DRENTORKOL-3810 file (N, C-alpha, C; in nm, 4 decimals):
REM DRENTORKOL-3810
@n.u->1.4290; n.v->-0.8472; n.w->-0.0054; ca.u->1.3138; ca.v->-0.8695; ca.w->-0.0912; c.u->1.3486; c.v->-0.8155; c.w->-0.2300
@n.u->1.3365; n.v->-0.9006; n.w->-0.3305; ca.u->1.3702; ca.v->-0.8551; ca.w->-0.4656; c.u->1.2562; c.v->-0.7714; c.w->-0.5241
@n.u->1.2825; n.v->-0.7101; n.w->-0.6378; ca.u->1.1870; ca.v->-0.6168; ca.w->-0.6983; c.u->1.0572; c.v->-0.6850; c.w->-0.7388
@n.u->1.0650; n.v->-0.8082; n.w->-0.7915; ca.u->0.9444; ca.v->-0.8805; ca.w->-0.8312; c.u->0.8592; c.v->-0.9139; c.w->-0.7099
@n.u->0.9229; n.v->-0.9614; n.w->-0.6035; ca.u->0.8493; ca.v->-0.9948; ca.w->-0.4824; c.u->0.7873; c.v->-0.8693; c.w->-0.4218
@n.u->0.8602; n.v->-0.7591; n.w->-0.4240; ca.u->0.8081; ca.v->-0.6332; ca.w->-0.3727; c.u->0.6848; c.v->-0.5892; c.w->-0.4509
@n.u->0.6898; n.v->-0.6040; n.w->-0.5846; ca.u->0.5752; ca.v->-0.5674; ca.w->-0.6678; c.u->0.4560; c.v->-0.6580; c.w->-0.6364
@n.u->0.4810; n.v->-0.7873; n.w->-0.6194; ca.u->0.3731; ca.v->-0.8804; ca.w->-0.5862; c.u->0.3108; c.v->-0.8449; c.w->-0.4515
@n.u->0.3947; n.v->-0.8102; n.w->-0.3544; ca.u->0.3452; ca.v->-0.7722; ca.w->-0.2224; c.u->0.2600; c.v->-0.6459; c.w->-0.2321
@n.u->0.3074; n.v->-0.5516; n.w->-0.3109; ca.u->0.2324; ca.v->-0.4267; ca.w->-0.3303; c.u->0.0952; c.v->-0.4560; c.w->-0.3918
@n.u->0.0913; n.v->-0.5445; n.w->-0.4904; ca.u->-0.0351; ca.v->-0.5788; ca.w->-0.5559; c.u->-0.1287; c.v->-0.6525; c.w->-0.4599
@n.u->-0.0743; n.v->-0.7452; n.w->-0.3807; ca.u->-0.1574; ca.v->-0.8160; ca.w->-0.2832; c.u->-0.2125; c.v->-0.7202; c.w->-0.1788
@n.u->-0.1296; n.v->-0.6286; n.w->-0.1325; ca.u->-0.1741; ca.v->-0.5324; ca.w->-0.0324; c.u->-0.2837; c.v->-0.4417; c.w->-0.0886
@n.u->-0.2667; n.v->-0.3976; n.w->-0.2122; ca.u->-0.3689; ca.v->-0.3136; ca.w->-0.2764; c.u->-0.4995; c.v->-0.3917; c.w->-0.2900
@n.u->-0.4892; n.v->-0.5194; n.w->-0.3244; ca.u->-0.6099; ca.v->-0.6028; ca.w->-0.3361; c.u->-0.6783; c.v->-0.6160; c.w->-0.2004
@n.u->-0.6002; n.v->-0.6337; n.w->-0.0945; ca.u->-0.6575; ca.v->-0.6413; ca.w->0.0401; c.u->-0.7292; c.v->-0.5116; c.w->0.0769
@n.u->-0.6713; n.v->-0.3995; n.w->0.0411; ca.u->-0.7357; ca.v->-0.2709; ca.w->0.0704; c.u->-0.8702; c.v->-0.2593; c.w->-0.0018
@n.u->-0.8734; n.v->-0.3005; n.w->-0.1281; ca.u->-0.9992; ca.v->-0.2942; ca.w->-0.2045; c.u->-1.1033; c.v->-0.3886; c.w->-0.1450
@n.u->-1.0594; n.v->-0.5086; n.w->-0.1087; ca.u->-1.1530; ca.v->-0.6041; ca.w->-0.0489; c.u->-1.2050; c.v->-0.5532; c.w->0.0845
@n.u->-1.1180; n.v->-0.4993; n.w->0.1680; ca.u->-1.1614; ca.v->-0.4461; ca.w->0.2977; c.u->-1.2640; c.v->-0.3351; c.w->0.2794
@n.u->-1.2405; n.v->-0.2470; n.w->0.1844; ca.u->-1.3352; ca.v->-0.1384; ca.w->0.1573; c.u->-1.4702; c.v->-0.1958; c.w->0.1145
@n.u->-1.4672; n.v->-0.2896; n.w->0.0210; ca.u->-1.5925; ca.v->-0.3478; ca.w->-0.0291; c.u->-1.6666; c.v->-0.4222; c.w->0.0815
@n.u->-1.5943; n.v->-0.4917; n.w->0.1673; ca.u->-1.6572; ca.v->-0.5661; ca.w->0.2766; c.u->-1.7257; c.v->-0.4716; c.w->0.3741
@n.u->-1.6578; n.v->-0.3626; n.w->0.4093; ca.u->-1.7177; ca.v->-0.2662; ca.w->0.5024; c.u->-1.8415; c.v->-0.2018; c.w->0.4398
@n.u->-1.8315; n.v->-0.1611; n.w->0.3143; ca.u->-1.9464; ca.v->-0.1002; ca.w->0.2472; c.u->-2.0642; c.v->-0.1972; c.w->0.2375
@n.u->-2.0340; n.v->-0.3211; n.w->0.2070; ca.u->-2.1397; ca.v->-0.4218; ca.w->0.1964; c.u->-2.2019; c.v->-0.4505; c.w->0.3327
@n.u->-2.1209; n.v->-0.4489; n.w->0.4376; ca.u->-2.1742; ca.v->-0.4672; ca.w->0.5726; c.u->-2.2686; c.v->-0.3531; c.w->0.6096
@n.u->-2.2323; n.v->-0.2316; n.w->0.5716; ca.u->-2.3216; ca.v->-0.1181; ca.w->0.5972; c.u->-2.4534; c.v->-0.1344; c.w->0.5221
@n.u->-2.4456; n.v->-0.1812; n.w->0.3985; ca.u->-2.5670; ca.v->-0.2069; ca.w->0.3202; c.u->-2.6523; c.v->-0.3140; c.w->0.3887
@n.u->-2.5855; n.v->-0.4199; n.w->0.4345; ca.u->-2.6589; ca.v->-0.5293; ca.w->0.4992; c.u->-2.7212; c.v->-0.4863; c.w->0.6321
@n.u->-2.6638; n.v->-0.3851; n.w->0.6955; ca.u->-2.7266; ca.v->-0.3309; ca.w->0.8166; c.u->-2.8663; c.v->-0.2773; c.w->0.7853
@n.u->-2.8819; n.v->-0.2206; n.w->0.6662; ca.u->-3.0117; ca.v->-0.1649; ca.w->0.6261; c.u->-3.1013; c.v->-0.2665; c.w->0.5576
@n.u->-3.0402; n.v->-0.3641; n.w->0.4895; ca.u->-3.1158; ca.v->-0.4641; ca.w->0.4139; c.u->-3.0691; c.v->-0.6051; c.w->0.4500
@n.u->-3.0934; n.v->-0.6464; n.w->0.5742; ca.u->-3.0405; ca.v->-0.7744; ca.w->0.6214; c.u->-3.1011; c.v->-0.8974; c.w->0.5526
@n.u->-3.2126; n.v->-0.8807; n.w->0.4852; ca.u->-3.2771; ca.v->-0.9940; ca.w->0.4189; c.u->-3.2358; c.v->-1.0089; c.w->0.2729
@n.u->-3.1444; n.v->-0.9279; n.w->0.2254; ca.u->-3.0990; ca.v->-0.9347; ca.w->0.0873; c.u->-3.0011; c.v->-1.0521; c.w->0.0742
@n.u->-3.0525; n.v->-1.1637; n.w->0.0255; ca.u->-2.9741; ca.v->-1.2868; ca.w->0.0162; c.u->-2.8579; c.v->-1.2723; c.w->-0.0813
@n.u->-2.8791; n.v->-1.2042; n.w->-0.1912; ca.u->-2.7717; ca.v->-1.1856; ca.w->-0.2891; c.u->-2.6559; c.v->-1.1063; c.w->-0.2286
@n.u->-2.6879; n.v->-1.0022; n.w->-0.1530; ca.u->-2.5835; ca.v->-0.9214; ca.w->-0.0890; c.u->-2.5100; c.v->-1.0032; c.w->0.0170
@n.u->-2.5829; n.v->-1.0840; n.w->0.0908; ca.u->-2.5210; ca.v->-1.1685; ca.w->0.1924; c.u->-2.4292; c.v->-1.2725; c.w->0.1287
@n.u->-2.4726; n.v->-1.3309; n.w->0.0185; ca.u->-2.3870; ca.v->-1.4257; ca.w->-0.0549; c.u->-2.2598; c.v->-1.3573; c.w->-0.1039
@n.u->-2.2734; n.v->-1.2370; n.w->-0.1562; ca.u->-2.1582; ca.v->-1.1626; ca.w->-0.2055; c.u->-2.0632; c.v->-1.1278; c.w->-0.0914
@n.u->-2.1198; n.v->-1.0921; n.w->0.0239; ca.u->-2.0395; ca.v->-1.0638; ca.w->0.1428; c.u->-1.9522; c.v->-1.1846; c.w->0.1777
@n.u->-2.0125; n.v->-1.3028; n.w->0.1810; ca.u->-1.9368; ca.v->-1.4238; ca.w->0.2150; c.u->-1.8327; c.v->-1.4569; c.w->0.1082
@n.u->-1.8629; n.v->-1.4282; n.w->-0.0164; ca.u->-1.7660; ca.v->-1.4480; ca.w->-0.1242; c.u->-1.6455; c.v->-1.3569; c.w->-0.1044
@n.u->-1.6710; n.v->-1.2301; n.w->-0.0714; ca.u->-1.5621; ca.v->-1.1354; ca.w->-0.0483; c.u->-1.4779; c.v->-1.1740; c.w->0.0734
@n.u->-1.5421; n.v->-1.2205; n.w->0.1790; ca.u->-1.4704; ca.v->-1.2639; ca.w->0.2987; c.u->-1.3774; c.v->-1.3805; c.w->0.2650
@n.u->-1.4271; n.v->-1.4775; n.w->0.1882; ca.u->-1.3449; ca.v->-1.5919; ca.w->0.1491; c.u->-1.2272; c.v->-1.5478; c.w->0.0623
@n.u->-1.2532; n.v->-1.4562; n.w->-0.0302; ca.u->-1.1459; ca.v->-1.4061; ca.w->-0.1155; c.u->-1.0419; c.v->-1.3310; c.w->-0.0323
@n.u->-1.0874; n.v->-1.2526; n.w->0.0639; ca.u->-0.9952; ca.v->-1.1787; ca.w->0.1491; c.u->-0.9062; c.v->-1.2738; c.w->0.2281
@n.u->-0.9644; n.v->-1.3809; n.w->0.2801; ca.u->-0.8855; ca.v->-1.4789; ca.w->0.3545; c.u->-0.7773; c.v->-1.5401; c.w->0.2658
@n.u->-0.8115; n.v->-1.5700; n.w->0.1412; ca.u->-0.7152; ca.v->-1.6270; ca.w->0.0467; c.u->-0.6026; c.v->-1.5286; c.w->0.0174
@n.u->-0.6386; n.v->-1.4042; n.w->-0.0094; ca.u->-0.5380; ca.v->-1.3020; ca.w->-0.0418; c.u->-0.4509; c.v->-1.2724; c.w->0.0804
@n.u->-0.5112; n.v->-1.2643; n.w->0.1982; ca.u->-0.4341; ca.v->-1.2384; ca.w->0.3205; c.u->-0.3356; c.v->-1.3518; c.w->0.3478
@n.u->-0.3777; n.v->-1.4735; n.w->0.3235; ca.u->-0.2882; ca.v->-1.5889; ca.w->0.3414; c.u->-0.1723; c.v->-1.5819; c.w->0.2427
@n.u->-0.2013; n.v->-1.5487; n.w->0.1179; ca.u->-0.0966; ca.v->-1.5360; ca.w->0.0167; c.u->0.0005; c.v->-1.4249; c.w->0.0552
@n.u->-0.0523; n.v->-1.3140; n.w->0.1072; ca.u->0.0347; ca.v->-1.2044; ca.w->0.1498; c.u->0.1260; c.v->-1.2506; c.w->0.2634
@n.u->0.0692; n.v->-1.3140; n.w->0.3637; ca.u->0.1486; ca.v->-1.3572; ca.w->0.4790; c.u->0.2565; c.v->-1.4574; c.w->0.4389
@n.u->0.2245; n.v->-1.5457; n.w->0.3464; ca.u->0.3217; ca.v->-1.6461; ca.w->0.3028; c.u->0.4334; c.v->-1.5859; c.w->0.2193
@n.u->0.4013; n.v->-1.4916; n.w->0.1338; ca.u->0.5014; ca.v->-1.4378; ca.w->0.0428; c.u->0.5684; c.v->-1.3098; c.w->0.0860
@n.u->0.5038; n.v->-1.2365; n.w->0.1770; ca.u->0.5532; ca.v->-1.1029; ca.w->0.2099; c.u->0.5846; c.v->-1.0850; c.w->0.3576
@n.u->0.5313; n.v->-1.1706; n.w->0.4406; ca.u->0.5514; ca.v->-1.1602; ca.w->0.5849; c.u->0.4190; c.v->-1.1434; c.w->0.6556
@n.u->0.4204; n.v->-1.1616; n.w->0.7854; ca.u->0.2948; ca.v->-1.1545; ca.w->0.8608; c.u->0.2354; c.v->-1.0132; c.w->0.8632
@n.u->0.1035; n.v->-1.0070; n.w->0.8466; ca.u->0.0333; ca.v->-0.8780; ca.w->0.8550; c.u->-0.0110; c.v->-0.8497; c.w->0.9983
@n.u->-0.0319; n.v->-0.9572; n.w->1.0748; ca.u->-0.0697; ca.v->-0.9447; ca.w->1.2154; c.u->0.0169; c.v->-1.0413; c.w->1.2954
@n.u->0.0174; n.v->-1.0261; n.w->1.4238; ca.u->0.0934; ca.v->-1.1161; ca.w->1.5098; c.u->0.0491; c.v->-1.2603; c.w->1.4886
@n.u->-0.0786; n.v->-1.2805; n.w->1.4646; ca.u->-0.1315; ca.v->-1.4154; ca.w->1.4485; c.u->-0.0902; c.v->-1.4808; c.w->1.3174
@n.u->-0.0332; n.v->-1.4035; n.w->1.2250; ca.u->0.0135; ca.v->-1.4586; ca.w->1.0972; c.u->0.1551; c.v->-1.5153; c.w->1.1065
@n.u->0.2194; n.v->-1.5033; n.w->1.2215; ca.u->0.3551; ca.v->-1.5568; ca.w->1.2368; c.u->0.3447; c.v->-1.7086; c.w->1.2510
@n.u->0.3542; n.v->-1.7785; n.w->1.1381; ca.u->0.3347; ca.v->-1.9238; ca.w->1.1353; c.u->0.4666; c.v->-2.0010; c.w->1.1339
@n.u->0.5787; n.v->-1.9326; n.w->1.1235; ca.u->0.7088; ca.v->-1.9985; ca.w->1.1175; c.u->0.7445; c.v->-2.0495; c.w->1.2564
@n.u->0.7521; n.v->-2.1830; n.w->1.2754; ca.u->0.7829; ca.v->-2.2355; ca.w->1.4088; c.u->0.9287; c.v->-2.2163; c.w->1.4501
@n.u->1.0147; n.v->-2.1825; n.w->1.3545; ca.u->1.1573; ca.v->-2.1710; ca.w->1.3834; c.u->1.2044; c.v->-2.0267; c.w->1.3989
@n.u->1.1202; n.v->-1.9296; n.w->1.3621; ca.u->1.1674; ca.v->-1.7906; ca.w->1.3630; c.u->1.0512; c.v->-1.6960; c.w->1.3918
@n.u->1.0759; n.v->-1.5990; n.w->1.4777; ca.u->0.9774; ca.v->-1.4944; ca.w->1.5043; c.u->0.9928; c.v->-1.3887; c.w->1.3950
@n.u->0.8960; n.v->-1.3837; n.w->1.3027; ca.u->0.9055; ca.v->-1.2962; ca.w->1.1862; c.u->0.8303; c.v->-1.1653; c.w->1.2011
@n.u->0.7468; n.v->-1.1562; n.w->1.3016; ca.u->0.6678; ca.v->-1.0347; ca.w->1.3194; c.u->0.7610; c.v->-0.9157; c.w->1.3403
@n.u->0.7460; n.v->-0.8157; n.w->1.2591; ca.u->0.8270; ca.v->-0.6955; ca.w->1.2697; c.u->0.9628; c.v->-0.7058; c.w->1.2016
@n.u->0.9950; n.v->-0.8218; n.w->1.1439; ca.u->1.1240; ca.v->-0.8412; ca.w->1.0782; c.u->1.1181; c.v->-0.8131; c.w->0.9287
@n.u->0.9996; n.v->-0.8146; n.w->0.8722; ca.u->0.9819; ca.v->-0.7861; ca.w->0.7300; c.u->0.9232; c.v->-0.6457; c.w->0.7170
@n.u->0.9321; n.v->-0.5859; n.w->0.5990; ca.u->0.8725; ca.v->-0.4520; ca.w->0.5831; c.u->0.7220; c.v->-0.4555; c.w->0.6122
@n.u->0.6725; n.v->-0.3495; n.w->0.6680; ca.u->0.5284; ca.v->-0.3383; ca.w->0.6897; c.u->0.4611; c.v->-0.3301; c.w->0.5531
@n.u->0.3354; n.v->-0.3668; n.w->0.5428; ca.u->0.2696; ca.v->-0.3670; ca.w->0.4113; c.u->0.2824; c.v->-0.2355; c.w->0.3357
@n.u->0.2754; n.v->-0.1248; n.w->0.4055; ca.u->0.2811; ca.v->0.0063; ca.w->0.3392; c.u->0.4248; c.v->0.0476; c.w->0.3058
@n.u->0.5225; n.v->-0.0339; n.w->0.3426; ca.u->0.6618; ca.v->-0.0029; ca.w->0.3145; c.u->0.7158; c.v->-0.0769; c.w->0.1918
@n.u->0.6340; n.v->-0.1489; n.w->0.1212; ca.u->0.6774; ca.v->-0.2280; ca.w->0.0074; c.u->0.6928; c.v->-0.1417; c.w->-0.1169
@n.u->0.7921; n.v->-0.0556; n.w->-0.1140; ca.u->0.8274; ca.v->0.0287; ca.w->-0.2301; c.u->0.7057; c.v->0.0960; c.w->-0.2928
@n.u->0.6273; n.v->0.1586; n.w->-0.2109; ca.u->0.5091; ca.v->0.2260; ca.w->-0.2614; c.u->0.5561; c.v->0.3372; c.w->-0.3448
END
């Protein structure tokens, strides 16, 4: 993995961490205010963004979960650096 790709992976992983935090916090808020339509809309927006970022990470950096191993010719799970190993 070259330095540019490593930096991109690091940035994608950091973005995933921020999105995961925001999603969990928003879910906790929605537990108390389930009728807040604006919060629910924002929750779905964050979920969609997370899916996009996770897909970009898996394509460019390697699978984050076993289910992200989409290469039909090669088992890549565990062959690439783990997300936290990308030259942090």
